[in-house]
N, C-alpha and C positions, 0 to 999 in steps of 0.2 A: 534790396533797398537798405542802406546802412542808416543807423540813427533815425529811424522812421517814427513818426507820430501818426496815429489813426484818430480821426474825429468822426463821430457819428451825430448827425443833426436830424432831429424830428421835424415833422411838418409843422409843429408849433414853434419852431426856431430855437428850442432848447437843445444843448449838445452835451456830449461827454467825450473825453479824449483819454488815450492811453498810449504808452510806448509799445512798440512792435518788437517781438523777439528777434533774435539774430537769424532764425530759420524762416522769418516772415509771418509766424503765427501770433495770434493775440486771442484773449479770452476773458471771461468773467467781467464783461463790461455791462453795467446795469442799464436797462432801458427805462427805468422808473421815471415817470414824468415826461418821457418822449412819446410822441405819437407818430404812427405809420402813415405814409411810407418814410423810410429812413434814408437820408443821403450820407454817403460815406466818402471821406477824403483821406488818403494816405499820402505822406510827403516825406521825403528823405533823399538820400544820395544814391544816384545809380550811375556807376562808372564815373564817380567824383562830380556828377551834375545834379543839381538839386531838381527833383522831379516830383510831381504829384499825379496820382492816379484817382479815379472816381468810380463809384458804384451807387446803385440804388437797390435797396432791399424792402420788399413789401411787408415783411414780418421779421420777428426775431428769429435767430438761429445762425446757420452758417452764412457768411457773407464774405466773399472774396473781393479784393480791390486790386486789379491787374490792368495790364495794357488792353486786354480783351474787353474787359467791363468799361474802361474809359472809351474805347471805340464804340461800344453799344450805346453808352450814355450820349456821346457826341452826335451820333447819327439820330438818336431819338429827340435830342434837344434842339437839333438844327443849328447848333453853335458850340462854342467852346464848352467843354464839359464842366470847367470850373464854375460856370454860371449857375449850376444847380445849387451852389451852396448860398447863393444870395436871392435867386429868383424862384426857387422851388424845383421839385423834381418833375420830369416829363410824366405823362400819364402811363399807366400800366400797359395800355394797349401800344402806345408809341414805343415802349422799351421792348415789348414782345415782338413787334414788327421788325425793329432794328436787329434784334437778336436772331430772328428767323432769316433775315437777309444775310447776316454773317455766317450763321450756321450752314446755310446752303452753299455759300462759297468755300466753307471749311469742310464740307461733307467728306471728302476723300481723306483729308488730313485727320478728322476726328476719328474715323474708322481705323486708320493707320496706327493711332496711339491707344486703341481699345476703348474708345468712347462712343456712345450712341450719337447719332445725328442730332438729337434733341437735347445733348448735355447742356445744362444751364450754365453759362459763364459765372454767374453770381453765387449760386447755391450748390455747386458740385464741390464737395469737400476733397481736397487733395493735400499731399504733403510735398515739400520741396526736395524731391528725390529723383528728378528727371524721369519720371513715368506719368502717364495719363496726361491730365491737364498741364502739369508742370512741364512735361516734355513739349507740349504744344507751344507754351509760352518761351521755351528754349529756342525752338526752330522757326516759329512764325513771328516776324516782327510787325507790330501794328503801329501806325502813325496817323495823326490827324492834322488838318489844316484847312485853309480856305482857298478855293480856286474859283475865280470869276464870280465872287459873291456867294459861292455855295460851300458849305462846310462839308469836307470829304473825310473818308476813312480809307486807308490803304493798307492792305495786308501783303506782305512779302515773304517769301521762303528764304530763309538763311542758307539752305542747302539746295544746290541745283538752281532752279529758277522758280517761276510762279509769282504773279503780281495781280492782285485784285483791287479794283478801285470802285467805290461807290460814293455818291454825294447826295446832298439834301434835295437836289432837283429830281432824283430818281435815276440818274445816269449811272450806268455800271459798265465796267469793261475788264477784260482779263480773266484769269482763273488761277486756281492753286492745285491744278492737277498734273503739274510737272512730274515726270517719272521719277527723276532724281530726288525731288523733295519727298515724295511718298515713300521711296526706298529709304531715305535718310530717317524719316519718322519711324520706320520699322526697326532701326537700330536700337540695340540695348545701350543706353547712355549712363546707366548706373555706376559702371566702372569709373567713369570720370570723376563722379562725386567721391568715390573711394580714394582716389589718387589725391584729391585736394583736402580730404579729411585726414590723410596721413600727413600731408604738408603742414596742415593747421596744427596738428598734434606736435609736430616737431617744433614748429614756431613758438608754441606755448611753453616749451621747455625752459628751465631757469638756467642751465649751463650749456655751453658749446658741446661738451661731452654727451649730455643727455640728449640734445638735439640730434647729434650725429648718430647716437644709438637708435633713435626712433626711425631715422632714414635708413640706417643699416638694416633693421628688422624689415623693412619695406623695400629692400633693394630690387625685388622682383617686379616692381612697378616701372622700372626703367627700361626703355627700348634699347635693343642692342646697338643702335646708332645714336643714342642720346648724346647731344652736344649743346652747350650753352656758353655764351661769352658774357662775363660780368666783370665790370671794371678792367677790361682788357685782359682778363684771364679766361682761358678756355677750360670749361668744366666737362668732364666725361664721367662714365659710370664708376671709374675707380676713385675720383676725388670729389664727387658730387656732394656727398654728405658733409664732409669737412668744410669744403668751401662754401656752401650755402649757409651753414650754421655759423661760420665765421663772418660772413657778409651780414647776417641778421644781428650778430653780436656787435659788430662795429658800428651799425646803423642804429643802435638802441632799439631794435625790433625784436630781440629775443625775449620771450615772455609774453608776446602778443598773440595775434591771430592772423590766419589768412582768411580774408573776408571776400564776399561777393564774387565767386567764381562764375564768370558769365561767358557763354559760347559767343564768340565773335566770328572771325572768318573761318571758312571751311574750304577744303579742296577734296572733293569727291570725284575728280576727273579721272584718277586711275584706279587700280585695284586696291590700293591702300586708302583708308579714310583718315583725313587729318582735320582736326579742329584746333584753332587757336583760342586759348582761354585766357581772358582778361581777369585780373584780380588785384586786390590791394593788400598790404601787410600793415596792420595796426598795432601800436603799442603805446596807449596814452597819447601824448602829443606828438609821438614819432610816427609818420605815416609815409609809406612808399606806395604811391598811387600809380595806377595804370601799368603795372607789371603784367608781362605776357609770357606764356609758355605754351608750346604745342603739345597735343596728345595724338597718338596714332592708333588705328586698329588695323593691323597688318592683314593682308588678304590670307584667308584661311585661319587666322588667329581667333581666339575667343575672348581675349582681354585687352582693354585699352591699356596703352603704355605711355609713359612720359617721354616725349621726344625732345623736349627742350626748344630748340629753334626749328621752325618748320623748314627752313631752308639755310644753307651756309651763307647766302647772299643777303646782304643787308639792303632791302628795298622798302621804302617808306612812302606811302601815298596819303595825302591829306585832301580833303574838300571841304569848302567853306561856302555857304550861301547866306547872303545878307539882304534882308528887305527893309527898306527905309521909307517911313511914312512921316511927313512933316506935320507937327502939331500946329494949332492956331491957324489953320489955313481952311478956307471956306470949302473948297473942293480938292482935298489932298489927293495926289496921285502917287501910288507907290513906285519906287525905283528898286531895281534888282541888281545884285552883283554876285558873280560866281567866280571862285578861284580854285584851281586844282594844282597841287604842287607835287613834285616827285623828287625823291632822292634815292639814287642808286649808287651804292658805294663801290669803289674800285678795289676794295680789299675783301676778301672772302675768308670766312672762319674755317681753318682746317682744311682748305682745298687750294690748289695752286692755280686753277684756271679762273682768275677773277674776271668779272664782266668789264669788257672794253667798250661796248657800245650797246645801244638798245633802241627799240622803237616802242612807242605807246600808242595803243589803239583803244577806241571806245565801241561799245555795243552799238548795233544799228537801233534806228527808232522802233522797230518792231520787236526787238529784243531776241531775234532768232539767229544772229550772227554778229560779225564785226564789220564795222565801216572799212572800206577799201584802202583808205589813205590814213597814215598815222597821224595823230594830233601832235605828236612831238618825236623828234629824232635827237638822241643823246649819244655822246661819245667823249672820250677823254683825249681826243687828238690834239696835240699841241698843249694839253693840260695835265701831263703825266704826274705832276706833283700833287694834284688835287686829290681829295679823299673821295669825291663822288663825281659822277658823270655830269657833263655840262650840256644843257639844252642848245641845240644848233642855233646860232645867231646871238647867243648870250655870251657874257664874259666868263672866263674860267672860274669855277667855283659857284656860279649862280645857281640857285634852285629854279 
């Protein structure tokens, strides 16, 4: 979370706020004049989206504010977690019950990251180092919402599979016992942090030469198959340091920082393990948001390496869901809109066999396989001059 502010509010309505450090930590906040239980709100930018998380602490000490504490509060509150800042904290028993529900769902995952099944989401101290509770937050995505009038929490594994759903009516379904997920939680992810610490150190340099020297000293972090395309220029292990540093300088980003490296997509289907890591580069008002590079752990290897692009093929998928509810209507009925877009480019970086056609499938309702019929067929037949494939039935160049 970038540029985050933490607010602690006592049950008497008095509050205190402070800025959060770049590593997510905060300290030395006085609770004088505030009465327990304490309601906590942390708001800032997550992947360039303004986001807030919530927690409730029964006493002073360690208090985490994360997606898991937000899930716990949401379930205990029976409504949007943000409501605690105006309506008061859920009871201690409700919070304990919601945490036990989530702990039971996460039992195998907690064990895989070295935590006990009773690890408290709020009071278990941890560092942002991709171990323990931090690894859990890396690999388990927690989301909340409303379904048929019931507030729900959904936990999903970013590695492999696994999906657990529970709502305020008591309905539960799914599990987080997927073998690939548990195996992924067992991986040492600290090497990923080391890679992006080196990139951050290089970005903070005052000159292109100093930046290139930092990357040159960390050349071992590059995979043998490293490849990356920036501004239509192909980077490899030989020119990576000079080109990256030149790019930062031209964009006014040199002297800044590489912020918020977040694990996004993963591919653990083969013997090699690949993560796509999203990050931002900041230097005052100059910002490069939404950058991505892949890291790889080769089969039999001991260290994560920077791969650059996960694949030479440019494939982009975006999904959007919109819920519309009319105001000033006596009985408003929500309407929903879903859109999925695909861009599969006909040029490939560094390889000769560019994609000529493709079929897009979706998972079946059970999540155990794929639907038999594709939801889209794409090709460049009759559209050879276009830079990406066209969905069958659409005009050349259509997304």
